[in-house]
C-alpha positions in Angstrom: 83.9 17.3 159.9 84.9 17.3 156.2 85.1 14.1 154.3 88.3 13.4 152.3 89.6 11.1 149.4 91.2 8.0 150.5 94.2 6.1 149.5 92.5 4.2 147.0 89.0 6.1 146.6 86.7 7.9 148.9 86.6 7.3 152.7 83.4 6.1 154.4 84.1 8.0 157.8 85.2 11.2 159.3 89.0 11.9 159.9 90.5 14.3 162.4 91.4 17.6 160.5 95.2 16.8 161.7 95.4 13.8 159.3 93.9 15.3 156.2 97.3 16.7 154.8 99.1 13.4 155.3 96.2 11.7 153.8 96.4 14.0 150.6 100.2 13.6 150.4 99.7 9.9 150.4 97.3 10.2 147.4 99.6 12.3 145.6 102.4 9.6 146.2 100.3 6.9 144.9 99.2 8.8 141.9 102.9 9.9 140.8 104.6 6.6 141.6 104.5 3.4 139.3 105.2 0.0 140.7 108.6 -1.0 141.8 110.7 -2.1 138.8 112.6 -5.2 139.2 116.4 -4.8 139.0 116.6 -1.2 140.4 116.2 -1.2 144.2 115.2 -3.7 146.7 111.7 -2.9 147.6 112.7 -4.2 151.1 114.9 -1.3 151.5 112.9 1.2 149.2 112.8 4.9 150.8 109.6 5.4 148.5 107.7 2.8 150.1 108.9 3.8 153.6 107.4 7.3 152.9 104.3 5.8 151.6 103.8 3.5 154.9 104.7 6.6 156.9 101.8 8.5 155.2 99.1 5.8 155.5 100.3 4.9 159.2 99.4 8.3 160.5 96.1 8.1 159.2 95.1 4.9 161.3 93.4 4.2 164.3 94.8 1.9 166.9 92.3 -0.6 165.8 92.8 -0.4 162.2 96.7 -0.9 162.8 95.9 -4.0 164.8 93.6 -5.2 162.1 96.3 -5.0 159.6 98.4 -7.4 161.8 95.7 -10.0 161.9 95.9 -13.0 159.5 92.7 -14.8 159.3 92.4 -18.3 158.2 89.8 -19.4 155.4 87.5 -22.2 155.5 86.8 -25.0 153.1 83.4 -25.1 151.1 82.1 -26.9 147.9 82.9 -24.0 145.9 86.6 -23.6 147.1 88.2 -21.6 150.0 86.2 -18.9 151.5 86.6 -16.2 154.3 85.1 -17.3 157.6 81.6 -16.2 158.8 81.7 -12.6 158.9 84.9 -12.1 157.0 83.4 -9.7 154.7 82.4 -7.4 157.6 85.8 -7.9 159.2 87.3 -6.6 156.0 84.9 -3.5 155.8 85.8 -2.8 159.4 89.5 -2.7 158.8 90.0 -5.7 161.1 92.0 -8.1 158.8 95.1 -7.5 156.8 95.5 -10.7 155.3 94.1 -14.1 154.8 95.5 -17.7 154.8 94.4 -20.4 152.6 92.1 -18.4 150.3 92.8 -18.3 146.7 91.0 -18.1 143.4 91.6 -14.9 140.8 87.8 -14.3 140.8 87.2 -14.5 144.6 90.2 -13.0 145.9 89.2 -9.9 143.3 85.9 -9.5 145.1 87.4 -9.7 148.6 90.0 -7.1 147.4 87.1 -5.0 146.0 85.4 -5.0 149.5 88.8 -4.0 150.9 89.7 -1.2 148.4 86.2 0.3 148.3 84.1 -0.5 151.2 86.7 -0.1 154.0 87.5 3.4 155.7 91.3 3.5 154.5 90.9 1.3 151.3 94.0 -0.7 152.4 94.4 -3.9 150.1 94.5 -7.5 151.5 97.3 -9.9 151.3 96.5 -13.4 150.4 98.8 -16.2 151.6 99.0 -19.9 151.4 101.5 -23.0 152.0 103.1 -23.3 148.6 105.9 -25.7 149.5 106.4 -27.5 146.3 103.7 -26.4 143.9 100.5 -25.3 143.8 98.4 -27.2 141.4 101.2 -28.8 139.2 103.2 -30.2 142.2 106.9 -30.6 142.0 108.9 -32.9 144.2 108.8 -32.6 148.0 111.8 -30.5 149.0 113.8 -33.2 150.5 113.6 -34.7 147.0 114.6 -31.5 145.2 117.6 -31.3 147.6 118.6 -34.8 146.5 118.9 -33.2 143.0 122.0 -31.2 144.4 120.8 -28.8 141.4 120.0 -25.4 142.7 119.1 -24.1 139.5 116.6 -26.9 138.7 115.1 -25.8 142.3 114.9 -22.3 141.6 112.9 -23.2 138.3 110.6 -25.3 140.3 110.1 -22.4 142.9 109.6 -20.3 139.7 106.8 -22.2 138.2 105.1 -22.9 141.5 105.1 -18.8 142.1 103.8 -18.1 138.6 100.7 -20.7 139.1 99.9 -19.5 142.5 100.1 -15.9 142.0 97.8 -16.6 138.8 95.1 -17.7 141.3 95.3 -14.5 143.3 98.1 -15.4 146.0 100.8 -13.0 146.8 102.6 -14.8 149.9 103.9 -18.3 150.2 105.2 -20.0 153.6 108.3 -21.4 152.2 110.9 -22.4 152.1 111.5 -24.2 155.1 115.0 -24.3 155.7 115.2 -26.3 159.1 118.3 -28.6 159.4 117.1 -31.8 160.6 119.5 -34.7 161.8 116.8 -36.8 163.3 114.7 -38.5 160.6 112.1 -39.4 163.2 111.0 -35.6 162.9 108.2 -35.8 160.2 109.0 -32.1 158.8 112.4 -33.4 157.6 110.4 -34.0 154.2 109.8 -30.2 153.8 113.5 -29.1 154.1 116.9 -30.0 152.7 118.1 -32.5 154.9 121.2 -32.6 157.4 123.9 -30.4 156.1 123.9 -26.5 156.7 125.9 -25.9 153.4 123.3 -27.7 151.1 120.5 -26.4 153.2 121.9 -22.7 152.8 122.2 -23.4 148.8 118.9 -24.8 148.6 117.0 -22.0 150.8 118.7 -19.2 148.7 117.5 -21.2 145.4 114.1 -21.3 146.5 113.8 -17.9 147.6 115.0 -16.6 144.4 112.5 -18.7 142.6 109.6 -17.7 144.5 110.5 -13.8 144.4 111.9 -13.7 140.9 115.4 -13.0 141.8 118.1 -12.1 144.4 117.4 -9.3 146.9 113.7 -9.4 146.6 114.0 -7.5 143.5 111.2 -9.3 141.6 108.5 -8.0 144.1 106.0 -5.9 142.2 105.6 -8.3 139.4 102.3 -10.0 139.1 103.9 -13.5 138.8 106.1 -13.8 142.1 105.3 -14.7 145.7 106.8 -13.2 148.8 109.0 -16.1 150.1 108.9 -17.0 154.0 112.0 -18.5 155.6 110.7 -20.7 158.4 110.9 -22.0 161.1 113.1 -19.4 162.9 115.0 -21.2 164.6 116.1 -24.6 165.0 112.8 -26.2 164.7 114.5 -29.1 163.1 116.2 -29.9 166.3 113.1 -31.0 168.2 114.1 -33.4 170.8 113.2 -37.2 170.6 112.1 -36.1 166.8 108.8 -35.0 168.3 107.2 -32.3 166.3 106.6 -29.0 168.6 109.3 -30.2 171.2 111.8 -28.4 172.9 115.0 -27.9 171.2 118.3 -28.0 173.7 121.4 -27.4 172.0 124.5 -25.2 172.4 125.1 -21.7 170.9 127.8 -22.9 168.9 125.9 -25.5 167.2 123.0 -23.1 166.6 125.4 -21.0 165.0 127.4 -23.6 162.9 124.8 -25.9 162.1 121.2 -24.5 162.3 121.4 -20.8 161.3 123.5 -20.7 158.1 120.3 -21.7 155.8 118.1 -18.8 157.4 120.8 -16.2 156.8 121.3 -17.6 153.3 117.4 -17.1 152.8 117.8 -13.5 154.2 120.8 -12.6 152.0 118.8 -13.9 149.1 116.0 -11.3 150.0 113.4 -13.4 151.8 110.6 -11.0 152.3 109.3 -12.7 155.4 110.3 -14.8 158.3 108.0 -17.3 160.2 108.9 -17.7 164.1 109.2 -21.2 165.1 106.9 -23.4 167.5 109.9 -24.6 169.9 111.8 -22.9 172.6 115.4 -22.8 172.8 116.7 -22.9 176.3 113.5 -22.1 177.8 112.7 -19.1 175.5 109.9 -19.8 173.0 110.9 -18.5 169.6 107.7 -16.0 169.4 109.2 -14.3 172.5 112.9 -14.2 171.6 114.0 -10.9 170.9 117.4 -12.4 170.5 116.4 -14.2 167.5 114.1 -11.9 166.3 115.8 -8.6 167.0 119.5 -9.1 167.8 120.2 -11.9 165.1 117.9 -11.4 162.6 117.3 -7.6 162.4 120.6 -6.4 163.8 123.2 -8.9 162.9 121.8 -10.1 159.5 120.0 -6.5 158.6 116.6 -8.0 157.8 114.2 -5.6 156.4 111.1 -7.4 156.0 108.2 -8.8 157.9 108.0 -11.6 160.7 104.9 -13.9 160.8 103.9 -16.0 163.6 103.1 -19.7 163.0 99.7 -21.1 163.2 98.7 -20.5 166.8 102.3 -19.8 167.8 101.6 -16.9 169.8 98.5 -18.2 171.9 101.0 -21.4 172.5 103.3 -19.3 174.7 100.6 -19.6 177.6 101.1 -23.7 177.7 105.0 -23.1 177.2 104.7 -21.3 180.4 105.9 -17.9 179.8 102.6 -16.3 179.6 99.5 -16.5 182.1 97.0 -15.4 179.2 96.8 -15.0 175.5 96.9 -11.2 176.0 100.2 -11.4 177.8 101.6 -13.7 175.2 100.4 -11.3 172.3 102.6 -8.5 174.3 105.6 -10.7 174.2 105.4 -11.7 170.8 104.8 -8.1 169.6 107.6 -6.9 171.7 109.9 -9.5 170.4 109.2 -8.5 166.8 106.5 -10.9 165.6 104.6 -8.6 163.3 101.7 -10.6 162.0 99.6 -12.8 164.0 98.4 -15.8 162.2 95.1 -17.4 163.1 95.3 -16.7 167.0 93.4 -13.2 166.8 95.2 -12.2 169.8 96.6 -9.0 168.5 93.3 -7.8 167.2 91.2 -9.0 170.4 93.7 -8.0 173.2 96.5 -5.5 172.2 94.4 -2.3 171.9 93.4 -2.6 175.6 97.1 -3.3 176.3 98.2 -0.2 174.7 95.5 1.9 176.2 96.2 0.6 179.7 100.1 1.4 179.2 101.2 -2.5 179.2 102.3 -1.9 175.5 103.8 0.9 173.8 102.1 1.7 170.7 105.4 2.2 168.9 105.7 -1.6 168.5 102.6 -1.5 166.9 103.4 1.0 164.6 106.8 -0.6 163.6 105.0 -3.8 162.5 102.3 -2.0 160.7 104.9 0.1 158.9 106.6 -3.0 157.6 103.5 -4.6 156.4 102.4 -1.5 154.6 105.8 -1.2 152.8 105.4 -4.8 151.6 101.9 -4.2 150.4 103.5 -1.1 148.6 106.1 -3.1 147.2 103.8 -5.5 145.7 102.3 -2.9 143.8 98.8 -3.4 145.5 98.3 0.3 146.3 98.7 1.0 142.6 96.3 -1.7 141.4 94.8 -4.0 143.8 93.9 -6.3 141.2 97.0 -7.0 139.6 97.1 -10.8 140.8 93.3 -11.3 139.8 93.5 -12.0 136.2 91.1 -14.9 135.5 92.6 -15.6 131.9 96.0 -15.8 133.6 94.5 -18.3 136.0 93.4 -20.5 133.1 96.7 -20.2 131.3 99.1 -21.3 133.9 97.0 -23.9 135.7 98.7 -27.3 134.9 100.4 -25.4 132.1 102.3 -27.6 129.7 105.5 -26.2 130.3 105.2 -26.6 134.2 104.5 -30.3 133.8 107.4 -30.9 131.8 109.4 -29.0 134.6 107.8 -31.1 137.1 108.9 -34.4 135.5 112.5 -33.2 134.8 112.7 -32.1 138.6 111.3 -35.4 139.8 113.7 -37.6 137.7 116.6 -35.5 139.3 115.6 -36.2 142.7 115.3 -40.0 142.2 118.5 -41.6 144.1 120.0 -45.2 142.9 120.8 -47.1 146.2 121.6 -50.5 144.9 121.9 -51.9 141.5 123.4 -55.5 141.9 124.4 -57.4 138.7 123.0 -54.3 136.5 119.5 -55.2 137.4 118.5 -51.8 136.2 117.6 -50.4 133.7 115.0 -52.8 132.8 114.4 -53.9 129.2 111.6 -52.3 127.3 110.6 -55.5 125.7 109.8 -57.4 129.1 106.8 -59.2 128.6 105.1 -59.2 132.0 105.6 -57.1 135.0 104.2 -57.6 138.6 103.8 -54.3 140.3 103.1 -55.1 144.0 102.9 -52.9 147.0 100.2 -50.8 148.8 101.8 -47.4 147.4 101.9 -48.5 143.7 98.4 -47.1 142.9 98.5 -44.3 145.4 98.4 -41.3 143.6 97.7 -39.1 146.4 100.9 -40.2 148.1 102.8 -39.4 145.0 102.1 -35.8 145.7 103.3 -35.8 148.9 102.6 -33.6 152.0 101.5 -30.0 151.8 100.1 -30.5 148.1 98.4 -27.1 148.0 95.7 -27.3 145.3 97.2 -30.4 143.9 94.8 -32.9 143.1 95.2 -36.8 142.9 93.1 -37.4 139.9 95.7 -35.2 138.1 98.8 -37.1 139.4 100.6 -40.1 138.0 101.2 -43.1 140.2 103.8 -45.8 139.9 101.4 -48.3 138.6 99.9 -45.6 136.1 103.1 -44.7 134.9 104.2 -48.3 134.0 100.9 -48.9 132.5 101.1 -46.1 130.2 105.0 -47.1 129.4 104.2 -50.7 128.8 101.3 -50.0 126.6 100.5 -52.6 124.2 103.9 -54.2 124.2 103.4 -55.8 127.6 101.2 -56.9 130.5 101.3 -55.5 133.9 99.9 -57.5 136.8 99.0 -55.4 140.0 98.8 -56.8 143.4 98.2 -54.5 146.5 100.0 -57.4 148.8 99.5 -55.4 152.2 98.3 -52.2 153.8 101.4 -49.6 154.5 101.1 -49.7 158.1 99.1 -52.8 159.6 100.3 -56.5 160.0 97.5 -57.8 157.6 99.0 -60.5 155.5 96.0 -61.5 153.8 97.2 -60.2 150.4 100.4 -61.9 150.4 99.0 -65.0 148.4 98.1 -62.6 145.6 101.2 -61.0 145.4 103.3 -64.1 145.5 101.1 -65.5 142.6 101.8 -62.2 140.7 105.5 -62.8 141.2 105.7 -66.3 140.2 103.9 -65.4 136.7 106.0 -62.3 136.1 109.3 -61.6 134.0 110.2 -58.6 136.2 108.9 -57.7 139.6 108.5 -54.0 140.9 108.0 -53.6 144.7 106.5 -50.5 145.7 107.2 -49.7 149.3 107.4 -47.0 152.3 105.2 -44.5 153.9 101.9 -42.8 152.7 102.2 -39.2 152.3 100.6 -38.2 155.7 103.1 -40.3 157.6 105.7 -37.4 157.3 105.3 -33.7 157.4 103.7 -31.6 160.3 102.5 -33.9 163.4 103.7 -36.8 161.7 106.7 -38.0 163.6 107.6 -41.7 164.0 109.5 -43.5 166.9 110.7 -46.2 164.3 112.0 -45.4 160.9 111.9 -49.0 159.6 109.6 -49.9 157.0 106.1 -49.8 158.7 103.4 -52.7 158.7 104.1 -56.0 157.2 105.9 -54.3 154.3 109.3 -56.0 154.8 107.5 -59.3 155.2 105.8 -58.8 152.0 109.0 -58.1 150.0 110.6 -61.1 151.5 107.7 -63.4 150.5 107.4 -62.0 147.2 111.1 -62.4 146.5 110.9 -66.0 147.7 108.2 -66.7 145.4 110.0 -65.0 142.5 113.0 -67.3 143.3 111.2 -70.3 143.4 109.8 -70.0 139.8 111.1 -71.5 136.7 113.2 -68.2 135.7 113.6 -67.2 139.2 117.4 -66.6 139.1 117.2 -64.4 136.3 114.0 -62.3 137.3 114.7 -58.8 137.9 113.3 -57.7 141.3 113.4 -53.8 142.1 112.2 -52.2 145.4 110.8 -48.6 144.6 110.7 -46.5 147.8 108.3 -43.8 148.5 108.7 -41.8 151.6 109.5 -38.4 153.4 112.4 -39.3 155.5 115.4 -41.5 155.7 114.3 -45.2 156.4 116.2 -47.9 158.2 116.0 -50.6 155.7 119.1 -52.8 155.9 117.1 -56.1 155.2 115.4 -54.8 152.2 118.5 -53.6 150.9 120.3 -56.8 151.6 117.7 -59.0 149.8 116.5 -56.9 146.8 118.8 -56.5 144.0 118.0 -53.0 143.2 116.7 -50.2 145.1 115.3 -46.8 144.1 114.7 -43.9 146.5 111.8 -41.9 144.7 110.5 -39.8 147.7 107.3 -38.2 147.0 107.9 -36.7 143.5 104.5 -34.7 142.7 102.1 -34.7 139.9 104.6 -36.3 137.5 105.9 -39.2 140.1 104.9 -42.2 138.0 106.4 -40.8 134.6 109.7 -39.8 136.4 110.0 -43.3 138.2 109.4 -45.0 134.7 112.0 -42.9 133.0 114.7 -44.1 135.6 113.2 -47.9 135.5 113.5 -48.2 131.5 116.5 -46.3 131.2 115.1 -43.3 129.6 117.0 -41.0 132.1 120.1 -42.3 134.1 119.6 -41.5 137.9 121.8 -39.0 139.4 120.1 -37.8 142.7 122.3 -37.9 146.0 121.2 -38.6 149.2 120.5 -35.1 151.3 120.2 -37.1 154.7 122.3 -40.3 156.0 120.3 -43.4 156.0 120.9 -45.4 159.2 120.7 -49.1 159.6 118.3 -48.8 162.7 116.5 -46.3 164.4 118.9 -46.7 167.6 121.5 -45.2 165.7 119.6 -41.6 165.6 121.1 -39.0 165.4 123.4 -40.0 162.7 124.8 -37.5 160.5 128.1 -37.3 158.4 129.6 -34.1 159.6 130.0 -35.2 163.2 132.9 -34.4 165.7 135.5 -37.0 166.2 135.3 -37.5 169.7 138.6 -38.5 171.9 137.8 -42.3 171.0 136.7 -42.5 167.5 135.3 -45.9 166.6 137.9 -48.6 165.9 137.0 -52.2 165.4 140.1 -53.3 166.9 139.4 -51.4 170.3 136.3 -52.2 172.4 137.0 -48.8 174.3 136.1 -46.6 171.4 132.8 -45.0 170.2 130.7 -47.7 168.8 127.7 -50.3 169.5 128.0 -53.9 170.5 125.1 -54.9 168.3 125.4 -52.8 165.0 128.0 -51.4 163.0 128.5 -47.5 163.8 128.6 -46.9 160.3 125.3 -45.8 158.3 123.6 -47.9 155.7 124.0 -45.2 153.0 126.2 -42.0 153.8 125.1 -38.3 153.1 125.9 -37.7 149.4 125.4 -41.1 148.4 123.8 -42.1 145.1 124.6 -44.8 142.1 124.3 -44.2 138.2 123.8 -46.7 135.3 127.4 -45.8 134.7 130.7 -45.3 137.0 132.6 -42.2 137.3 136.5 -42.3 138.2 138.1 -39.5 140.1 141.9 -38.8 139.7 144.6 -36.3 139.8 143.3 -33.8 142.4 145.3 -30.6 142.6 145.5 -27.7 144.9 146.8 -24.3 143.9 148.6 -22.7 145.7 149.4 -25.1 148.2 149.4 -22.5 150.9 147.0 -19.1 151.3 146.7 -16.5 153.8 144.7 -13.4 154.5 141.6 -13.2 152.2 143.2 -15.3 149.4 141.2 -18.4 147.7 142.6 -21.7 146.8 141.6 -23.4 143.5 140.5 -27.2 143.8 140.8 -29.2 140.8 139.9 -32.9 140.1 139.8 -35.1 136.8 136.4 -36.8 136.8 136.0 -39.5 133.9 132.9 -41.6 132.8 134.2 -45.0 132.8 130.9 -46.7 131.6 129.3 -47.3 128.3 126.5 -44.6 128.8 126.2 -40.8 129.4 125.5 -39.7 133.0 125.4 -36.8 135.3 127.7 -37.0 138.3 127.6 -34.5 141.3 131.2 -33.8 142.2 131.4 -33.2 146.1 134.2 -31.3 147.9 134.5 -31.7 151.7 137.0 -29.7 153.9 138.3 -30.8 157.2 140.2 -28.5 159.7 142.8 -30.7 161.1 143.7 -28.8 164.2 141.7 -26.0 165.6 141.0 -24.1 168.8 137.7 -25.7 168.8 136.9 -29.2 167.8 135.6 -29.4 164.3 133.8 -31.9 162.1 135.5 -34.7 160.6 134.6 -33.1 157.3 132.1 -30.8 156.1 130.5 -30.2 152.6 131.8 -26.8 151.1 131.3 -27.3 147.2 129.4 -29.3 144.8 128.8 -29.3 141.0 126.7 -31.5 138.5 128.7 -32.5 135.3 127.2 -34.2 132.3 129.7 -36.8 130.9 129.4 -39.1 127.8 130.9 -42.6 127.8 134.6 -42.3 128.2 134.4 -38.5 128.6 136.9 -37.0 131.1 136.5 -33.4 132.4 138.7 -31.3 134.9 136.3 -29.8 137.3 137.5 -26.7 139.1 136.0 -25.1 142.2 137.3 -21.8 143.9 136.9 -22.0 147.8 137.5 -18.8 149.9 137.9 -18.1 153.4 134.4 -18.8 154.4 135.0 -22.4 153.4 137.6 -22.8 156.1 135.9 -20.7 158.8 135.1 -21.6 162.2 133.6 -19.9 165.2 136.3 -19.7 167.8 136.1 -19.7 171.6 135.0 -16.2 171.7 132.4 -17.1 168.9 134.1 -14.9 166.3 133.8 -16.3 162.8 137.5 -16.9 162.0 140.1 -18.8 159.7 142.9 -20.0 161.8 146.3 -20.7 160.7 147.0 -24.5 160.1 146.6 -27.4 157.8 143.3 -28.3 156.1 142.6 -31.7 154.4 140.3 -31.6 151.2 138.3 -34.5 150.1 136.7 -34.7 146.5 134.5 -37.5 145.4 131.0 -39.1 144.9 129.8 -38.8 148.6 130.7 -37.9 152.1 133.2 -40.9 152.5 135.2 -39.7 149.5 138.8 -40.8 150.1 140.6 -38.9 147.6 142.4 -36.0 149.4 145.2 -33.3 149.5 146.3 -30.9 152.0 147.3 -27.4 152.1 148.2 -24.8 154.7 146.6 -21.4 155.9 149.7 -19.2 157.1 149.9 -16.0 158.8 147.6 -14.6 161.4 144.2 -15.4 162.3 141.7 -13.8 159.9 138.6 -12.5 161.7 135.6 -12.8 159.1 132.9 -11.4 161.7 132.9 -10.1 165.2 131.5 -12.2 168.2 127.9 -13.5 167.7 125.2 -11.7 170.0 125.2 -13.6 173.3 122.1 -15.7 173.9 119.8 -14.2 176.5 
């Protein structure tokens, strides 16, 4: 049998004669085809990539095909992440197509060399990692970035993360997480944009554009972009009881109205890949749902990319109870449209026998391999497998000064001022002595937040370090830990009280460690954990009892990955800042706000309840037949607590104040596909410049299906100097007024709508307009769930 030249060099094994022509054709295609150029054609739809994938696919054995669909996890060592034992031989044998958690320009280059010089077909590898909010330079956690209400800034953060990660040999990130979360007990709320589908969709698209270098995946092929992954498809954030990995029970209407819009936005922005969710919906695990992965994702939305399983998600269909064996689970997943098997090894170990026994059609395998090859081609890896393996670029972009500056700007924008009684903030820069108290003040690891990739705590700035650096020689900082984060230990209270009594200003740093949110980190109670509330009360009493107590500024700085129920802390503390986990530049950003170098502008992307018992609580609820009425006992409310939240969605104060007036709509009625212009005058009524997030909410007053009391449809950040007024205009088209009718069509129905404009979801300034004429059908009925 003659030997032949392979895709990237000489083959080491014999091929059937029938494959020789196809192989030579593939070689010629590579030789005459440069890497895809951004801006010309989306690589996901490239006919050239498709023809190339066809050429290579015809050369592959069944075992090699299944090897391409296998993603192997790396292992940690003292010299960095490495392939598992025997991994190099797996590469040579063509038994792995991608690796998870392995990076480093030099090491990934060596693995790529093995793949493209020592394997039979010379197919390059993909290297993936969870780059959620940064690689080495860590940006704010996603819920904090959502609090910025600044999609341009979010795009820049994802762009910086992609540049840095790609320089370390990575091609693929498992972000953005776009799950809507109405239950803050669920720990992974920290990874998303909160409770609102519109904000979630805007942020999802912004992150995809940043990771991939533009809309429509046009940046793929450049050596400084990552393939983005919209996850977890779908409705993972609806887990019952807020317990991670739990079942999701919701109506099709709620799924389409609330949970699916961010995924669709990510797909429309060009996300190259989508990850299936751990949960089931209506008894069907997402990893086996051809309705989700085919009917909705590929047919309804036209998705052309790759679907990857979540870690172990295929094998988990056995405990779900829909497969008796892992092999049977693999058949279900591949048939449903899960292309890549992350970590399970089920495809590589079990599916060849299933195909040979006639239990699985090889066409399913071919379709998945074709999609994977097309993406590898789109990345330019067949043209140059080492294009992501430049050690000089790795050094240049690791903790690059421009990335650190961008991270600090992003961190400042994510801070939300919840309370500022008597203008406690900003602090005077000449304050003599500052007591910094609390278990998180010196916790640089928590400042990074969860999923911090290669971020390192010794490179992060804690709150305490930021204050010490800022005060320098002009002041003195007293630090007292006070209490652990999550135990009832009060032995440090005396030291904390002593520090408070001796200081001229007190900063309490309270909340959660970074590992108390994110995956497998659900909490049954979202009140302040441990003895922290008692610590705060003890410190406040000691401060007030000191000689200058009544004049002493006291500020609570919160660090956390979810909404917290903190009514007592808010009631007793003059100023409260929500800082989330802000990444590498956490402490510097907090100091910028504390001392007034930056005027806070963040807004809450999630409702803060008064108590855990109010959950789920979210602003865009339906009204019910008996909406809450304090004068009527027989309405929807509690006996022991107000029904209202502690802080509503969209809430956030500033060091200045903003006045809204003169709301006008033009025209007053529309029909068909017309749009309406919403204009409002916003004036900075204070004495310092500031940014305001102007928010527009819509209510459909009477519809064929009960609608939310209001829903966010537009927002914009504006910067205003003292006394400055600006007319802010928005153009709302039919989609802003659409609903799913009783036939589950996306329509705009004739009738009146109320538009609210203001500083949060409780905005009172409003005006009405009318949609006239016939019902406007924007989309046909949704695919019915099966």
